[in-house]
C-alpha positions as CSV (number, residue, x, y, z in Angstrom):
1,M,101.0,104.8,97.5
2,R,97.8,106.6,98.5
3,R,96.1,107.5,95.2
4,K,93.2,108.9,97.3
5,A,95.2,112.1,97.6
6,F,93.8,113.2,94.2
7,N,90.7,112.4,92.2
8,L,91.9,110.0,89.6
9,Y,89.8,109.5,86.6
10,S,90.6,105.7,86.1
11,T,89.2,105.1,89.6
12,H,86.2,107.1,89.0
13,I,85.4,105.3,85.7
14,K,86.0,101.8,87.1
15,S,83.6,102.6,89.9
16,L,81.1,104.0,87.6
17,F,81.1,101.0,85.3
18,G,81.9,98.3,87.8
19,G,85.0,96.9,86.0
20,R,88.0,97.9,83.8
21,V,87.2,100.6,81.2
22,H,90.0,101.5,78.8
23,K,90.3,104.1,76.2
24,I,91.1,103.3,72.6
25,S,92.7,105.9,70.6
26,I,91.4,106.3,67.1
27,D,92.6,108.2,64.0
28,A,89.3,109.0,62.1
29,G,91.2,110.9,59.3
30,F,90.3,114.4,60.4
31,G,92.5,117.3,59.8
32,C,93.3,120.6,61.5
33,P,92.1,124.2,60.8
34,H,95.6,125.2,61.9
35,R,97.5,123.2,59.3
36,E,96.4,124.8,56.0
37,G,93.0,123.3,56.5
38,G,94.0,119.6,56.6
39,R,97.1,117.8,57.7
40,A,99.8,119.8,55.7
41,G,102.0,122.2,57.6
42,H,103.5,122.2,60.9
43,G,100.6,123.3,62.9
44,C,101.4,124.3,66.6
45,L,105.1,124.6,67.4
46,F,105.1,121.3,69.6
47,C,102.9,119.2,67.3
48,A,104.5,116.4,65.3
49,P,103.5,115.7,61.6
50,S,101.4,112.9,62.6
51,G,99.5,114.9,65.2
52,S,99.1,114.1,68.8
53,G,98.3,110.6,69.5
54,S,99.2,107.2,71.0
55,V,101.9,105.0,69.5
56,G,100.4,102.2,67.4
57,I,97.1,103.9,66.1
58,E,96.3,102.0,63.0
59,A,95.4,105.1,60.9
60,H,95.2,103.2,57.6
61,E,92.4,101.0,58.9
62,P,88.7,101.6,59.1
63,I,87.5,103.1,62.4
64,A,85.6,99.8,63.6
65,V,88.8,97.7,62.7
66,Q,90.8,100.0,64.8
67,V,88.7,99.7,67.6
68,E,88.3,95.7,67.3
69,N,92.0,95.4,67.1
70,A,92.8,97.6,70.0
71,K,90.0,95.9,72.0
72,A,91.8,92.5,71.5
73,L,95.0,94.0,72.7
74,M,93.7,95.7,75.8
75,R,92.0,92.6,76.9
76,R,95.1,90.7,76.8
77,K,97.2,93.3,78.6
78,Y,95.0,94.7,81.1
79,R,91.9,92.4,81.1
80,A,89.6,95.5,80.0
81,K,85.9,94.8,80.0
82,W,84.7,98.0,78.4
83,F,86.1,100.6,76.2
84,I,85.8,104.4,75.4
85,A,86.5,105.4,71.8
86,Y,88.8,108.3,71.9
87,F,89.2,110.3,68.8
88,Q,92.5,111.7,69.4
89,P,95.0,112.9,66.6
90,F,94.2,116.2,65.0
91,S,91.0,118.1,65.4
92,N,88.1,115.6,65.6
93,T,85.4,118.3,65.1
94,F,86.8,119.6,62.1
95,A,84.3,118.4,59.4
96,P,80.5,118.9,58.6
97,V,78.1,117.5,61.1
98,K,77.2,114.7,58.8
99,V,80.6,113.4,58.5
100,L,81.2,113.8,62.3
101,R,78.1,111.7,63.0
102,E,79.1,109.0,60.6
103,R,82.7,108.5,62.0
104,Y,81.6,108.5,65.6
105,D,78.7,106.2,65.0
106,Q,81.3,103.7,63.4
107,A,83.0,103.4,66.8
108,L,80.0,103.6,69.1
109,V,78.2,100.7,67.4
110,V,81.1,98.3,68.1
111,D,80.3,95.8,71.0
112,D,81.5,96.9,74.5
113,V,82.3,100.4,73.4
114,V,80.4,102.4,76.3
115,G,81.4,105.8,75.4
116,L,83.1,108.5,73.4
117,A,85.8,111.1,74.1
118,I,86.3,113.7,71.2
119,G,89.8,115.7,71.2
120,T,89.6,119.0,69.4
121,R,90.6,122.7,69.5
122,P,88.6,125.6,70.9
123,D,88.5,127.2,67.6
124,C,86.7,124.2,66.0
125,L,83.5,124.1,67.7
126,A,80.7,125.7,65.6
127,E,77.1,125.8,67.0
128,D,75.8,122.9,65.0
129,V,78.9,120.9,66.2
130,V,78.3,121.4,69.8
131,D,74.8,120.6,69.3
132,L,75.8,117.3,67.8
133,L,78.1,116.6,70.7
134,A,75.3,117.2,73.2
135,E,73.4,114.6,71.3
136,Y,76.1,112.1,71.9
137,D,76.3,113.2,75.5
138,R,72.6,112.1,75.8
139,R,73.1,108.8,74.1
140,T,76.5,107.6,75.7
141,Y,79.0,108.4,78.4
142,F,80.8,111.3,76.8
143,W,83.7,113.7,77.2
144,L,84.8,116.7,75.1
145,E,88.7,117.1,75.4
146,L,89.8,120.6,74.7
147,G,93.5,121.5,74.0
148,L,94.2,124.9,75.9
149,Q,97.9,124.3,77.3
150,S,97.8,127.8,78.9
151,I,95.6,130.5,79.9
152,H,98.2,133.1,79.0
153,D,98.1,134.6,75.5
154,K,101.9,135.2,75.4
155,S,102.2,131.4,75.7
156,L,99.6,130.6,73.2
157,N,101.2,133.0,70.8
158,Y,104.6,131.4,71.5
159,L,103.3,128.0,70.7
160,D,101.5,129.2,67.6
161,R,98.2,128.0,68.7
162,G,96.2,130.1,66.4
163,H,93.7,131.1,68.9
164,D,93.7,133.1,72.4
165,Y,92.3,132.4,75.7
166,R,89.0,134.3,75.0
167,C,88.3,131.6,72.2
168,F,88.7,128.8,74.6
169,L,86.4,130.5,77.2
170,D,83.7,130.9,74.5
171,S,83.9,127.3,73.4
172,Y,84.0,126.2,77.0
173,Q,81.0,128.1,78.2
174,R,78.9,126.8,75.2
175,A,80.0,123.4,76.0
176,K,78.9,123.7,79.6
177,E,75.6,125.2,78.6
178,R,74.8,122.0,77.0
179,G,75.8,119.9,79.8
180,L,79.0,118.5,78.4
181,K,81.8,117.1,80.4
182,V,85.0,118.7,79.4
183,C,88.6,117.6,80.0
184,V,91.1,120.6,79.5
185,H,94.7,119.8,78.2
186,L,97.4,121.9,79.8
187,I,101.3,122.0,79.5
188,L,103.5,122.8,82.3
189,G,106.9,124.2,81.8
190,L,106.3,126.6,78.9
191,P,109.2,128.7,78.0
192,G,108.7,132.2,79.6
193,E,106.0,131.0,82.2
194,S,106.8,131.6,85.8
195,R,105.5,129.4,88.6
196,D,103.1,132.1,89.6
197,E,101.7,132.1,85.9
198,I,101.4,128.3,85.9
199,L,99.6,128.4,89.2
200,A,97.3,131.2,87.8
201,T,96.1,128.6,85.1
202,A,95.4,126.2,88.1
203,D,93.3,128.8,89.7
204,E,91.6,129.6,86.6
205,M,90.7,126.0,86.1
206,A,89.3,126.0,89.7
207,R,87.2,129.0,88.9
208,L,85.9,127.5,85.7
209,K,85.2,124.2,87.8
210,V,86.5,122.2,84.9
211,D,85.3,118.6,84.9
212,G,88.6,117.1,84.2
213,V,92.3,118.1,83.4
214,K,95.2,116.3,81.6
215,L,98.6,117.7,82.7
216,H,101.5,117.4,80.2
217,L,105.1,118.3,80.7
218,L,106.6,120.2,77.8
219,H,108.3,117.5,75.8
220,V,110.3,118.1,72.4
221,L,109.9,116.0,69.4
222,D,112.3,115.9,66.4
223,G,110.8,117.1,63.2
224,T,108.8,119.9,64.9
225,P,109.5,123.7,64.9
226,L,109.9,123.4,68.7
227,G,112.5,120.6,68.1
228,E,114.6,123.0,65.8
229,L,114.6,125.7,68.6
230,Y,115.6,123.1,71.1
231,K,118.5,122.1,69.1
232,Q,119.5,125.8,68.8
233,G,119.5,125.9,72.7
234,Q,116.3,128.1,72.9
235,V,114.0,125.9,74.8
236,P,114.9,125.3,78.4
237,M,113.6,122.0,80.0
238,L,112.4,121.2,83.4
239,E,114.2,118.5,85.6
240,M,112.0,115.8,86.6
241,Q,112.0,117.1,90.4
242,D,110.9,120.7,89.1
243,Y,108.0,119.1,87.3
244,V,106.9,116.9,90.2
245,E,106.7,120.0,92.4
246,L,104.9,122.0,89.9
247,A,102.3,119.1,89.3
248,V,101.8,118.8,92.9
249,D,101.2,122.6,93.3
250,F,98.7,122.4,90.6
251,I,96.9,119.5,92.1
252,E,96.5,121.4,95.4
253,R,94.8,124.2,93.6
254,L,92.1,122.0,91.8
255,P,88.7,121.5,93.3
256,P,88.6,118.0,95.0
257,D,85.8,116.9,92.5
258,T,87.9,117.8,89.2
259,L,89.0,114.4,87.6
260,I,92.5,114.3,86.9
261,Q,93.0,112.2,83.4
262,R,96.6,112.5,83.3
263,L,99.7,113.8,85.3
264,T,102.5,113.4,82.9
265,G,103.2,112.3,79.2
266,D,105.9,111.7,76.8
267,G,106.4,111.3,73.1
268,P,107.3,108.6,70.8
269,R,110.7,107.4,72.0
270,S,112.1,107.2,68.4
271,I,111.6,111.1,68.0
272,L,111.7,112.3,71.4
273,L,114.6,114.9,71.9
274,A,113.7,116.0,75.5
275,P,113.2,115.4,78.4
276,R,114.4,111.8,78.2
277,W,113.4,111.3,81.8
278,S,109.9,111.5,80.8
279,I,110.1,108.0,79.2
280,N,109.9,106.6,82.8
281,K,106.6,107.5,83.2
282,W,105.8,105.4,86.4
283,E,109.0,106.8,88.1
284,V,107.5,110.3,87.4
285,L,104.0,109.2,88.8
286,N,105.5,107.5,91.9
287,A,107.5,110.8,92.6
288,I,104.2,112.8,92.4
289,D,102.8,110.4,94.8
290,A,105.8,110.8,97.2
291,E,105.8,114.5,97.0
292,L,102.0,114.4,97.9
293,E,102.8,112.2,101.0
294,R,105.9,114.3,102.0
295,R,103.8,117.6,102.1
296,D,101.0,115.9,103.7
297,T,98.6,117.4,101.1
298,R,95.9,116.6,98.7
299,Q,93.8,117.8,95.9
300,G,92.0,121.1,96.8
301,A,94.2,121.8,99.7
302,R,95.0,125.3,98.3
303,C,91.9,125.7,96.1
304,R,90.8,129.3,96.1
305,A,87.4,128.5,94.5
306,L,86.0,126.5,97.4
């Protein structure tokens, strides 16, 4: 199927480096300012006790060991040649600059690590931290990944995010002033958000000319406040075709040069309550491709910012 209908990050980075480049998810031991100053408490409505992160992260191991072990696995499975160290679970700017520098460097000095991706929250980017990230941007291939989820404060309040959209705008603008590439994380299917409101988020990402986006479907994990609401019948879920159509609507409204880093997602199977169809990730991705072809459309076709 024609992946050229949208600007896929994996294609971009393979072209940039001339070979397979894979992200390695790392747990560097950081906490979250929204979890009682660390890892205690539930944090956001949807967040699991272990934070958001890939299955199989070896959180008990030193950072360099996590990277080396993941490198070996990625080479066996995907014949990966180079790697980007992705500091993923919790808020990876939630520490003094000295600590951040020490932990980032532990990953960056490993052979064949060609870049860093730092995942964090908009309310966790003090001026000295953004300056530090700009320093790494000058040293290596670098992305800042900012969790936003929605531009609508009513949705951020529902999710108990602990910040508003204005906070995101402030952090985003300061990052862009320093030339950082920013990937924004967004959730489709939030309770109470209409299609028009979801597409308003897409239009705003286009207005901001974000460098990249990760689209997530709303999924519900056991052991979270959202999970409890779901069990009480208070969280409506999208059917797969509804999600596919929304994702394509979103893609059409993004500028052609915005890199799409993710189009769907799921949680660990052992604690995933809903939607169970999200487990079949390739079926979802293939359905998005098919919908793009059915409409004879592509990324940017309905972009209002062009």
